[in-house]
C-alpha positions in Angstrom: -5.6 12.8 -0.7 -7.4 9.4 -1.0 -8.2 7.1 -3.7 -11.0 4.5 -3.4 -11.4 1.4 -5.7 -12.4 -1.9 -5.7 -9.4 -3.2 -3.4 -8.4 0.0 -1.7 -10.8 1.8 0.5 -8.6 4.7 1.6 -5.0 5.8 1.3 -3.9 8.9 3.9 -1.4 10.0 6.1 -1.8 9.0 9.9 -0.9 11.5 12.8 2.6 10.0 12.9 2.9 10.7 9.1 3.1 7.1 8.1 1.1 6.2 4.7 -1.9 4.1 5.7 -3.6 2.0 3.0 -7.0 0.6 4.0 -8.0 -2.6 1.9 -11.6 -3.6 1.2 -12.7 -6.1 3.6 -13.4 -8.5 1.1 -9.8 -8.8 0.1 -8.2 -8.3 3.3 -7.5 -12.2 3.6 -4.9 -11.8 0.8 -2.8 -9.6 3.0 -1.9 -12.7 5.2 -0.3 -14.4 1.9 3.5 -14.3 2.1 3.5 -13.7 -1.7 1.4 -10.8 -1.4 3.5 -9.5 1.4 6.7 -9.8 -0.5 4.9 -8.1 -3.6 3.8 -5.3 -1.6 7.1 -4.8 -0.1 8.9 -4.9 -3.4 6.3 -2.6 -5.0 6.9 -0.1 -2.1 10.7 -0.4 -2.5 10.4 0.2 -6.3 7.8 3.3 -5.8 9.3 5.1 -3.0 13.1 4.1 -3.6 15.4 5.8 -1.2 12.4 7.5 0.8 11.1 3.8 1.8 11.9 2.8 5.3 9.5 0.3 6.3 6.1 -1.7 5.4 4.0 -3.2 7.7 1.2 -5.4 6.8 -1.9 -5.9 9.2 -5.2 -7.7 9.2 -7.0 -4.9 7.2 -4.3 -3.0 5.4 -0.9 -1.7 5.3 1.3 1.0 6.8 4.2 2.4 5.2 7.0 4.6 7.0 8.8 7.1 4.8 11.8 9.3 5.4 10.8 12.4 7.3 9.9 15.5 4.9 8.9 13.1 2.1 5.6 12.1 3.5 3.3 14.1 1.2 5.4 13.4 -2.1 5.5 9.7 -1.0 1.6 9.8 -0.5 1.1 11.0 -4.1 3.6 8.4 -5.5 1.8 5.6 -3.4 -1.6 7.2 -4.9 -0.2 7.2 -8.4 2.1 4.2 -8.5 1.7 1.7 -5.8 -2.1 1.5 -6.1 -1.9 0.4 -9.7 0.4 -2.5 -8.6 -1.9 -3.5 -5.9 -5.0 -3.4 -8.1 -2.9 -5.7 -10.9 -1.9 -8.2 -8.0 -5.5 -8.5 -6.5 -6.8 -8.7 -9.9 -4.3 -11.7 -10.6 -5.2 -13.3 -7.4 -8.9 -12.8 -8.0 -9.0 -14.9 -11.1 -7.3 -17.8 -9.2 
């Protein structure tokens, strides 16, 4: 399952069942902003709750590690809730 929009190119599980969020190249520079990283981590925690293990933010996207056995459900939650939060944050930053 993947959801592409103005800011996000793709959301999928990798071979290690981590959730990979690929950001549109036009917005990848925002990923290096500490406030954006903190907001992403808070959004991941709020969305995934106890299934959340770790968020890694790279140059082109994010990788979220979740509890074993919750990967598919967590991916659905990310597609539904977290992407909305990312869109709102990116829209806010885009206006500045």
